[in-house]
C-alpha positions in Angstrom: -80.8 46.3 -28.9 -79.5 49.5 -27.4 -80.4 48.5 -23.8 -77.4 49.1 -21.5 -76.2 46.1 -19.6 -75.6 47.5 -16.2 -74.3 44.2 -14.7 -71.2 44.2 -17.0 -68.1 46.0 -15.7 -67.1 49.1 -17.5 -63.4 48.1 -17.6 -61.3 45.1 -16.8 -60.5 44.9 -13.1 -56.9 44.4 -12.1 -55.8 41.8 -9.6 -55.9 42.8 -6.0 -52.4 44.0 -5.1 -52.3 41.8 -1.9 -53.0 38.7 -4.0 -50.3 39.2 -6.6 -48.2 36.8 -4.5 -49.4 34.1 -2.1 -47.9 35.9 0.8 -49.2 39.4 -0.2 -46.7 42.3 -0.2 -43.1 41.3 0.7 -42.1 44.0 3.2 -39.1 42.1 4.7 -36.3 39.7 3.7 -33.6 39.8 1.2 -34.2 39.5 -2.5 -31.2 38.3 -4.6 -30.4 40.1 -7.9 -27.6 37.8 -9.0 -25.5 37.8 -12.1 -23.4 34.8 -13.0 -19.7 35.4 -12.6 -17.4 34.4 -15.4 -14.2 35.9 -14.1 -12.5 37.3 -11.0 -14.6 35.5 -8.4 -14.0 33.1 -5.4 -16.2 30.2 -4.4 -17.1 30.5 -0.7 -18.9 27.7 1.1 -22.1 28.3 3.1 -20.6 26.5 6.0 -18.2 29.5 6.3 -20.5 32.3 5.2 -23.3 31.2 7.5 -21.1 29.7 10.3 -23.1 29.9 13.6 -20.1 30.4 15.9 -17.8 32.7 14.0 -18.0 36.5 14.3 -18.8 38.6 11.3 -15.3 40.0 11.3 -13.8 36.4 11.3 -16.2 35.4 8.4 -15.2 38.4 6.4 -11.5 37.9 7.1 -11.7 34.3 6.1 -13.4 35.2 2.8 -10.7 37.8 2.1 -7.9 35.3 2.8 -9.5 32.7 0.5 -9.8 35.2 -2.3 -6.2 36.5 -2.4 -3.5 34.9 -4.5 -1.1 32.3 -3.0 1.9 34.0 -1.4 0.0 37.1 -0.3 1.0 38.3 3.2 -1.9 37.8 5.7 -0.1 38.6 8.9 -1.7 40.8 11.6 0.4 43.9 10.6 -0.5 43.6 6.9 -4.2 43.0 7.6 -4.3 46.0 10.0 -2.9 48.2 7.3 -5.4 46.9 4.8 -8.6 47.2 6.9 -9.9 49.8 9.3 -10.1 47.2 12.2 -7.1 47.4 14.5 -4.5 44.7 15.2 -6.3 43.6 18.4 -9.6 42.8 16.6 -7.8 41.2 13.6 -5.7 39.0 15.9 -8.9 37.8 17.7 -10.6 37.0 14.4 -7.5 35.0 13.2 -7.7 33.0 16.5 -11.3 32.3 15.8 -10.5 30.9 12.4 -7.7 28.8 13.9 -10.0 27.4 16.5 -12.6 26.2 13.9 -9.9 24.9 11.5 -10.1 27.5 8.7 -6.5 28.6 9.4 -3.3 26.8 10.4 -0.4 29.0 11.4 3.1 27.7 12.2 6.5 29.4 12.6 9.3 28.1 10.4 12.9 29.0 9.8 14.0 29.9 6.3 17.3 28.9 4.7 18.8 32.2 5.7 17.9 31.6 9.3 14.9 34.0 9.4 11.8 32.9 11.3 8.6 33.5 9.4 4.9 32.6 10.0 3.5 30.1 7.5 -0.3 30.4 7.1 -2.5 27.7 5.5 -6.1 28.6 4.6 -8.7 25.7 4.4 -12.1 26.2 2.8 -13.4 22.9 4.3 -11.9 22.1 7.7 -11.3 18.5 8.5 -11.1 17.2 4.9 -7.3 17.0 5.0 -7.3 14.9 8.1 -10.0 12.6 6.8 -8.1 12.1 3.6 -4.9 11.4 5.4 -6.6 8.9 7.6 -8.2 7.1 4.6 -4.8 7.0 2.9 -3.1 5.5 6.0 -5.8 2.8 6.3 -5.5 2.0 2.7 -1.8 1.7 3.0 -2.1 -0.5 6.1 -4.5 -2.9 4.3 -2.0 -3.2 1.4 1.0 -3.8 3.6 -0.6 -5.9 6.4 0.4 -9.5 6.0 -2.3 -10.8 8.2 -5.3 -9.3 6.4 -5.8 -10.8 2.9 -6.8 -8.6 0.0 -10.6 -8.6 -0.7 -11.5 -11.1 -3.4 -14.4 -10.9 -5.8 -17.0 -13.5 -5.6 -17.2 -16.2 -8.3 -20.1 -16.1 -10.7 -23.1 -18.3 -9.9 -23.2 -21.8 -11.4 -26.2 -24.0 -12.2 -27.5 -26.2 -9.4 -28.5 -29.9 -9.8 -32.1 -31.0 -9.1 -30.9 -33.7 -6.7 -27.3 -33.1 -5.4 -26.5 -36.7 -4.5 -23.1 -37.2 -2.8 -21.9 -39.6 -5.5 -22.8 -37.1 -8.2 -21.0 -34.3 -6.4 -17.9 -36.4 -5.9 -17.9 -37.2 -9.6 -18.1 -33.5 -10.3 -15.1 -32.8 -8.0 -13.1 -35.5 -9.7 -13.8 -33.9 -13.1 -12.6 -30.5 -11.8 -9.5 -31.9 -10.1 -8.5 -33.6 -13.4 -8.7 -30.4 -15.5 -5.1 -29.5 -14.6 -3.9 -32.6 -16.4 -5.3 -31.2 -19.6 -4.2 -27.6 -18.9 -1.9 -26.7 -16.0 -3.5 -23.2 -15.9 -6.7 -24.9 -14.6 -5.3 -25.7 -11.2 -8.1 -25.0 -8.8 -8.2 -24.6 -5.0 -10.5 -26.7 -2.8 -12.7 -23.6 -2.2 -13.1 -23.1 -6.0 -13.8 -26.7 -6.6 -16.5 -26.7 -3.9 -18.2 -23.7 -5.6 -18.0 -25.2 -9.1 -19.0 -28.8 -8.3 -22.8 -28.2 -8.3 -22.5 -26.7 -11.8 -20.6 -29.8 -13.1 -23.2 -32.0 -11.3 -26.0 -30.1 -13.1 -24.3 -31.0 -16.5 -23.9 -34.6 -15.5 -27.6 -34.8 -14.7 -28.3 -33.9 -18.3 -27.0 -37.2 -19.7 -23.4 -35.9 -20.3 -20.4 -38.0 -19.5 -17.5 -36.7 -17.4 -15.4 -36.8 -20.6 -17.9 -34.6 -22.4 -18.0 -32.1 -19.5 -14.2 -32.0 -19.4 -13.9 -31.3 -23.1 -16.5 -28.5 -22.9 -14.6 -26.8 -20.1 -11.1 -27.1 -21.6 -11.8 -26.5 -25.3 -10.8 -23.2 -27.0 -9.1 -21.6 -24.0 -7.4 -18.3 -24.5 -3.6 -18.3 -25.1 -2.8 -15.6 -22.5 -2.4 -16.5 -18.8 -5.6 -17.1 -16.9 -5.8 -14.8 -13.9 -8.8 -16.4 -12.4 -9.4 -19.8 -14.0 -12.3 -20.6 -11.6 -14.2 -17.5 -12.8 -13.7 -18.6 -16.4 -15.0 -22.1 -15.6 -18.0 -20.7 -13.7 -18.9 -18.5 -16.7 -18.7 -21.5 -19.0 -20.8 -23.7 -16.7 -23.5 -21.0 -16.5 -23.5 -19.8 -20.1 -23.1 -23.1 -22.0 -25.3 -25.4 -19.9 -26.9 -28.0 -22.2 -30.7 -28.4 -22.4 -32.3 -31.1 -20.3 -32.6 -34.5 -21.9 -35.9 -35.3 -23.8 -38.7 -36.9 -21.7 -38.8 -40.6 -22.1 -42.0 -42.2 -20.9 -41.5 -45.5 -18.9 -41.7 -48.6 -21.0 -45.1 -50.4 -20.7 -44.8 -54.0 -19.5 -45.2 -56.6 -22.2 -48.3 -58.7 -21.6 -47.6 -62.3 -20.9 -49.0 -64.5 -23.7 -51.9 -66.8 -22.8 -51.0 -70.4 -22.4 -52.8 -73.0 -24.7 -55.5 -75.3 -23.4 -54.4 -78.8 -22.5 -56.3 -81.9 -21.5 -55.4 -83.4 -18.1 -54.1 -86.9 -18.4 -55.6 -87.8 -15.0 -59.2 -86.4 -15.2 -59.6 -85.3 -18.8 -60.3 -81.8 -17.6 -59.2 -78.8 -19.7 -56.6 -76.5 -18.2 -54.1 -74.0 -19.5 -50.4 -74.9 -19.5 -47.4 -74.5 -21.8 -47.2 -78.3 -22.2 -49.5 -81.3 -21.9 -49.7 -83.0 -18.5 -51.8 -83.2 -15.4 -53.9 -80.4 -13.9 -53.3 -78.8 -10.6 -55.8 -81.0 -8.7 -54.3 -84.2 -10.1 -50.8 -83.1 -9.2 -52.0 -82.3 -5.7 -53.6 -85.8 -5.4 -50.3 -87.3 -6.4 -48.5 -85.5 -3.7 -51.1 -86.0 -1.0 -53.1 -89.2 -1.7 -56.4 -89.5 0.2 -57.4 -92.6 2.1 -59.6 -95.0 0.2 -62.6 -94.4 2.5 -62.5 -90.7 1.7 -62.1 -91.0 -2.1 -65.1 -89.9 -4.2 -66.2 -92.2 -7.0 -65.0 -91.2 -10.4 -68.0 -90.0 -12.4 -66.6 -91.4 -15.7 -65.7 -94.7 -14.0 -69.3 -95.1 -12.6 -70.7 -94.6 -16.0 -68.3 -97.1 -17.6 -68.9 -99.6 -14.8 -65.3 -99.5 -13.5 -63.3 -97.6 -11.0 -59.9 -96.4 -12.3 -58.8 -95.6 -8.9 -59.2 -99.3 -7.6 -56.0 -101.4 -7.9 -56.2 -103.9 -10.7 
């Protein structure tokens, strides 16, 4: 068992350096070694830090202005004294920031009569204008007398299986009469049109209008009803009664068989409720045949007489 296995590697081979990463050795590109800041930091948006049209000086100047405390002087003279760039380049960078909305500068007069430059720094250009526009539109909707305020839709109500016009009219009458039981249940024509199918669905289930009215008006809250139609729609949907039990159609009563009777004219048996003459004899009485066409009576021939001959 001391034979050497020459096919086994003498030591574990390490991974090929070029295959340690899917792309091999990374020879270019930034690698971030970040530490999470917990104090003394400023949040800068990528729309500014990676702005495609701003110069590097303008981007750096905007980051500095956003990082200083409110009230810090950021005029051209102060910035030129702070950074190695001269006043000309700093002024050009400030104009870039003004053009793209990151700075707003205005000259104002103080209470002492001195004219100063007021600078407003924005980290997201355009958000102020969009917010003011939305505020103006919202105020216009609230104050405009021609545009009604949006109203929430009423809850859905049950639908009848067959909305007959008479059934829907009865349902509307029930809804219109609710205000006589509670003045708070005064409904508009639109609300009644929405609720009428729900009441019709109740009436289809063998409920009387009085029973439906009692179910809708019983145990109402004591506080004012802000939307009575919504309350009624909720009751119609949540308290709908079950359908009536199935009633099979009544089977017709068979007519009793009439007893047998003996005809008084020909002694033939026939069925009738009372004794009398059969159908043929009654027909002969109504339409008598001529004597030449009469057939001899079988019983009369046997007895030697003809009952149909006059005496």
